[in-house]
BAFI-3210 file (N, C-alpha, C; in Angstrom, 3 decimals, decimal comma, padded with zeros to 6 digits):
// residues 154
n [1|2|3|4|5|6|7|8|9|10|11|12|13|14|15|16|17|18|19|20|21|22|23|24|25|26|27|28|29|30|31|32|33|34|35|36|37|38|39|40|41|42|43|44|45|46|47|48|49|50|51|52|53|54|55|56|57|58|59|60|61|62|63|64|65|66|67|68|69|70|71|72|73|74|75|76|77|78|79|80|81|82|83|84|85|86|87|88|89|90|91|92|93|94|95|96|97|98|99|100|101|102|103|104|105|106|107|108|109|110|111|112|113|114|115|116|117|118|119|120|121|122|123|124|125|126|127|128|129|130|131|132|133|134|135|136|137|138|139|140|141|142|143|144|145|146|147|148|149|150|151|152|153|154]
n.u [125,131|123,666|120,839|118,258|115,530|112,652|110,737|112,263|114,617|113,491|112,110|114,611|115,656|114,143|112,481|111,675|109,698|110,467|113,207|116,349|118,218|121,430|124,609|125,553|127,899|131,382|132,061|129,744|128,304|129,938|130,184|127,649|127,607|129,421|128,047|125,834|126,863|128,205|125,775|124,325|125,908|125,780|123,031|123,161|124,785|122,798|120,963|122,373|122,839|120,024|119,510|121,068|120,367|118,243|115,924|116,271|114,912|115,342|115,694|116,361|119,384|120,423|120,510|122,132|124,171|125,480|125,591|127,574|129,667|129,753|130,678|133,059|134,192|134,224|135,165|135,018|134,143|131,648|130,296|130,430|129,099|126,440|125,963|126,165|123,902|121,916|122,494|121,535|118,794|117,647|118,228|116,511|113,073|110,882|108,136|105,686|105,667|108,278|109,173|108,501|109,969|112,758|112,672|112,175|114,453|116,392|115,550|116,049|118,850|120,070|122,768|125,807|126,285|123,559|122,097|122,580|121,524|118,451|118,031|118,491|116,389|114,096|114,413|114,000|111,534|109,867|110,089|112,136|113,578|112,321|111,823|114,139|114,428|112,255|112,702|115,039|114,122|112,290|114,161|115,807|113,751|113,225|112,843|114,949|116,088|116,223|118,369|116,496|116,351|119,187|120,217|121,771|123,131|124,420]
n.v [-009,841|-006,759|-004,926|-002,797|-003,135|-003,459|-005,493|-007,830|-007,726|-007,928|-010,689|-012,071|-011,706|-012,592|-015,398|-018,241|-017,830|-019,788|-020,344|-020,130|-017,498|-016,398|-015,187|-011,714|-010,698|-009,249|-006,930|-005,699|-003,524|-001,348|-001,684|-000,793|001,815|002,901|002,453|003,969|006,192|006,721|006,671|008,829|010,797|010,407|011,150|013,895|014,700|014,147|015,854|018,421|018,251|018,355|020,536|022,646|022,126|022,962|024,357|027,554|030,214|032,397|035,126|035,079|033,510|035,753|037,599|036,259|035,850|038,218|039,261|037,671|038,601|041,462|040,776|039,865|042,106|043,371|045,434|045,383|043,515|043,787|044,216|041,874|040,218|041,253|040,732|037,919|037,254|038,235|036,608|034,192|034,303|035,187|032,880|030,609|029,518|031,824|034,509|035,640|038,325|039,025|037,774|039,264|041,590|040,969|040,435|042,710|044,178|042,757|043,160|045,947|046,213|046,241|046,995|046,018|048,694|049,798|047,535|046,088|047,800|047,833|045,003|044,847|046,443|045,042|043,009|043,955|045,349|042,843|041,285|039,431|038,217|036,687|034,862|033,126|032,585|030,884|028,981|027,790|027,014|025,015|023,258|022,611|021,249|019,061|015,961|013,511|010,192|007,656|005,241|002,553|-000,163|-002,696|-005,698|-008,281|-010,622|-013,870]
n.w [124,182|123,856|124,157|124,234|123,875|125,863|126,494|125,634|127,334|129,657|129,498|129,186|131,717|133,430|135,700|137,797|140,766|142,470|142,144|143,351|144,845|143,805|145,004|144,937|142,438|143,559|142,909|141,993|142,952|142,261|139,378|138,784|139,764|137,759|135,614|135,936|136,056|133,488|131,867|132,720|131,937|129,130|128,961|129,633|127,786|125,313|125,886|125,609|122,928|121,729|122,586|121,336|118,498|118,367|116,063|114,656|113,361|110,688|111,264|113,800|113,533|112,344|114,138|116,056|114,909|114,570|117,228|118,201|116,404|117,584|120,121|119,794|119,218|121,568|124,455|127,050|130,279|131,184|128,548|127,256|129,001|128,777|126,171|126,010|127,692|126,216|123,562|124,726|125,404|123,084|121,555|122,428|122,184|120,891|121,183|118,989|118,914|119,501|117,639|115,220|116,115|116,123|113,180|112,186|112,802|111,119|108,580|108,554|108,557|111,088|112,780|114,693|117,723|117,418|116,933|119,139|121,088|120,451|120,659|123,433|124,270|123,534|124,602|127,448|127,179|126,483|128,896|128,715|130,468|132,268|131,298|130,754|133,412|133,997|132,083|133,226|135,808|135,000|133,615|135,751|137,334|135,300|134,974|135,725|134,648|137,005|138,344|140,186|140,899|140,474|138,589|138,540|136,179|136,762]
ca.u [124,215|123,175|119,448|117,311|114,241|112,365|110,086|113,313|115,544|112,639|112,211|116,167|116,213|112,670|113,078|110,684|109,855|111,066|114,476|117,334|119,104|122,738|125,149|125,990|129,280|131,609|132,102|128,366|127,902|130,986|129,595|126,271|127,801|129,763|127,139|125,035|127,985|128,002|124,179|124,237|126,802|124,901|121,707|123,681|125,234|121,797|120,204|122,772|122,709|119,083|119,178|121,843|120,032|116,474|115,830|116,063|114,320|116,490|115,963|117,445|120,529|120,910|120,958|123,310|125,665|125,663|126,145|129,047|130,659|129,667|131,304|134,362|134,706|133,514|136,390|134,856|133,538|130,076|129,423|130,634|127,980|125,181|126,029|126,050|122,711|121,132|122,268|120,937|117,545|117,319|118,568|115,479|111,898|110,318|106,857|105,594|105,952|109,695|109,814|108,457|110,772|113,905|112,509|112,111|115,750|117,202|114,913|116,384|120,055|120,711|124,048|126,631|125,561|122,387|121,619|122,595|120,339|117,250|117,776|118,180|115,142|112,831|114,655|113,382|110,035|108,910|110,269|112,691|114,755|111,784|111,815|115,306|114,469|111,331|113,205|115,914|113,410|111,687|115,339|116,119|112,844|113,277|112,694|116,005|115,918|117,184|118,320|115,782|117,226|119,800|119,914|122,820|123,007|125,313]
ca.v [-009,089|-005,631|-004,745|-001,867|-003,815|-003,815|-006,928|-008,878|-007,686|-008,707|-011,967|-012,586|-011,806|-013,590|-016,598|-018,519|-017,636|-020,832|-020,427|-019,669|-016,299|-016,160|-013,733|-011,056|-010,130|-008,369|-005,725|-005,267|-002,133|-000,347|-001,769|-000,330|002,982|003,492|002,478|005,040|007,587|006,833|006,937|010,005|011,745|010,366|012,040|015,423|014,692|014,226|017,242|019,299|018,383|018,734|022,269|023,320|021,741|023,716|024,889|028,661|031,001|033,620|036,616|034,384|033,448|036,696|038,364|035,461|035,990|039,575|039,338|036,905|039,684|042,247|039,854|039,609|043,587|043,955|045,626|045,059|042,281|044,113|044,292|040,501|039,443|041,638|040,050|036,420|037,265|038,682|035,709|032,791|034,790|035,189|031,272|029,853|029,726|033,214|034,554|036,057|039,449|039,316|037,343|040,609|042,714|041,113|040,438|044,062|044,412|042,409|043,915|047,280|045,937|046,942|046,032|047,018|048,892|050,122|046,311|045,944|048,718|047,609|043,910|045,240|047,083|044,182|041,967|044,396|045,186|041,523|040,724|037,914|037,812|035,868|033,562|032,623|032,212|030,011|027,782|027,168|026,125|023,719|022,484|021,910|020,147|017,801|014,561|012,715|009,018|007,216|003,572|002,186|-001,303|-003,540|-006,987|-009,235|-011,730|-014,733]
ca.w [123,571|124,278|123,780|124,830|124,035|127,164|126,617|125,438|128,493|130,783|129,115|129,619|133,180|134,105|136,460|138,592|142,325|143,430|141,668|144,505|144,658|144,004|145,764|143,776|142,306|144,852|142,368|141,348|143,308|141,577|138,094|138,541|139,870|136,668|134,560|136,105|135,776|132,017|131,435|133,333|131,058|128,163|129,250|129,541|126,097|124,287|126,302|124,967|121,415|121,648|123,145|120,539|117,141|118,065|114,597|114,775|112,193|109,523|112,048|115,056|113,016|111,741|115,344|116,983|114,352|114,683|118,658|117,912|115,741|118,737|121,610|119,403|119,466|122,945|124,886|128,559|130,640|131,080|127,606|126,868|130,274|128,132|125,036|126,549|128,072|125,094|123,049|125,438|125,431|121,989|121,161|122,658|121,448|120,984|120,930|117,525|119,018|119,516|116,230|114,590|116,225|115,306|111,973|111,346|112,925|110,142|107,461|108,387|108,405|112,145|113,215|115,916|118,772|117,372|117,156|120,687|121,834|120,235|121,365|124,696|124,501|123,179|125,747|128,714|126,999|126,412|129,924|128,491|131,841|133,149|130,365|131,334|134,894|133,831|131,468|134,040|136,947|134,454|133,416|136,809|137,774|134,730|135,555|135,221|135,153|138,067|138,584|141,227|141,386|139,286|138,460|137,980|135,778|137,453]
c.u [123,607|121,769|119,066|116,018|113,601|111,946|111,441|114,124|114,612|112,404|113,561|116,311|114,916|113,360|111,736|110,697|110,544|112,530|115,303|118,241|120,559|123,434|125,581|127,753|130,214|131,858|130,688|128,085|128,710|130,786|128,624|126,520|128,303|128,932|126,462|125,905|127,771|126,575|124,215|125,105|126,306|123,542|122,043|123,924|123,835|121,183|120,921|122,694|121,072|118,914|120,291|121,141|118,870|117,137|115,386|115,855|115,567|116,921|116,986|118,781|121,151|121,484|122,047|124,429|126,018|126,282|127,331|129,929|130,958|130,731|132,734|135,056|134,595|135,208|136,018|133,970|132,288|129,601|129,442|129,445|126,622|125,205|125,603|124,339|121,730|121,191|121,539|119,478|117,176|117,451|117,375|114,049|111,364|108,722|106,669|105,825|107,291|110,121|109,616|109,323|112,079|113,803|112,827|113,559|116,590|116,771|115,741|117,969|120,585|121,817|124,759|125,957|124,176|121,547|121,620|121,536|118,886|117,031|117,528|116,877|113,878|113,422|114,012|111,846|108,968|109,348|111,039|113,483|113,893|111,560|112,708|115,180|113,370|111,850|114,174|115,349|113,083|112,742|115,558|115,153|112,570|113,440|113,723|115,994|116,811|117,131|117,720|116,505|118,249|119,607|121,207|122,876|124,367|125,237]
c.v [-008,108|-005,512|-003,481|-001,992|-004,055|-005,086|-008,030|-008,878|-008,388|-010,237|-012,367|-012,964|-012,473|-014,947|-017,048|-017,910|-018,583|-020,960|-019,556|-018,590|-016,517|-015,498|-012,859|-010,624|-009,329|-006,938|-005,078|-003,754|-001,002|-000,458|-000,898|001,016|003,837|003,150|003,456|006,281|007,710|007,200|008,646|011,102|011,407|011,045|013,455|015,736|015,330|015,287|018,455|019,371|018,614|020,175|022,976|022,938|022,135|024,452|026,537|029,535|032,392|034,776|036,394|034,274|035,002|037,737|037,508|035,748|037,403|039,917|038,708|038,111|041,060|041,895|039,948|041,090|044,159|044,252|045,527|044,232|042,452|043,829|042,673|039,641|039,873|040,778|038,296|036,525|037,120|037,399|034,257|033,295|034,710|033,959|030,620|030,513|031,300|033,459|035,405|037,190|039,857|038,880|038,455|041,585|042,390|040,767|041,910|044,723|044,045|043,053|045,164|047,300|046,458|046,163|046,520|047,376|049,355|048,783|045,988|046,586|048,202|045,882|044,192|045,694|045,995|043,211|042,534|044,487|043,828|040,615|039,478|037,227|036,650|034,409|032,657|031,954|030,735|028,771|027,054|026,437|025,007|022,770|021,559|020,903|019,122|016,483|013,796|011,102|008,440|005,563|003,137|000,745|-001,890|-004,771|-007,346|-010,607|-012,550|-016,088]
c.w [124,417|123,695|124,604|124,675|125,263|127,484|126,362|126,728|129,409|130,807|129,364|130,664|133,929|134,543|137,453|140,146|143,252|143,239|142,958|143,980|144,891|144,606|144,479|143,769|143,445|143,966|141,697|141,716|142,371|140,265|137,780|138,672|138,743|135,553|134,647|135,858|134,115|131,570|131,706|132,236|129,500|127,933|129,028|128,020|125,138|124,580|125,721|123,481|121,177|121,732|121,877|118,936|117,327|116,828|115,136|113,492|111,376|110,536|113,452|114,773|112,823|113,310|116,246|116,169|114,233|116,340|118,824|117,472|116,880|119,621|121,395|119,364|120,654|123,841|126,849|128,831|130,924|129,850|127,474|127,797|129,214|126,825|125,044|126,740|127,053|124,011|123,686|125,220|124,126|120,975|121,260|121,884|121,740|120,773|119,518|117,654|118,610|118,376|115,220|114,909|115,744|113,711|111,234|111,631|111,805|108,752|107,262|108,514|109,469|112,467|114,476|117,048|118,774|117,480|118,653|121,383|121,727|120,422|122,755|125,112|124,420|124,516|127,125|128,343|126,930|127,656|129,664|129,531|132,300|132,306|130,786|132,698|134,859|133,480|132,218|135,209|136,233|134,278|134,766|137,583|136,667|135,523|134,839|135,709|136,209|138,351|140,097|141,912|140,265|139,707|137,918|137,573|136,042|136,585]
res [m|f|s|s|d|i|p|q|i|l|g|t|i|r|c|n|v|e|e|p|a|n|e|l|p|k|d|h|n|g|t|v|t|r|t|h|h|q|f|a|e|e|v|k|q|r|q|t|e|r|k|h|t|a|s|l|n|l|a|q|r|y|v|l|r|e|l|r|v|l|y|g|e|a|d|s|e|d|a|k|e|q|i|n|i|l|e|e|a|f|r|g|p|l|t|s|a|v|n|r|e|i|n|r|m|k|r|n|g|m|t|g|k|v|l|l|k|g|l|g|e|t|y|t|q|h|n|m|r|e|w|s|r|d|a|a|s|r|q|s|g|a|t|i|p|r|i|v|c|s|e|a|l|v]
***
């Protein structure tokens, strides 16, 4: 019986104060550690899914598609790194001013190096590098659930 319903779980493991404690199974700590690792992997996977399923507007999809094309054509590692930075920046939530800029780029049919230059200017003008740092610091400081105690049903 597996459940994630907290009241049901607490009702199942409830006992009286007078009830004597039993010894934990020898492999209890190993089981808790394995479960913790599985849980951490599931959290990481869900965070990744949520990050990649964020809704992108048409202009963002256009920009990202064109950046992928440019990445495939890039001949230097510096150019590829620049494209990666821009792709990460324009994949996240954008201000209305940045959205106006990339909508204009899409409307004008900007592609190739002209688009890359325009995106670079927008990135610099709107200080999007700071956005990435802020997002990274928020993510690193995000609360990750931790197992504080464990219970063994024997």
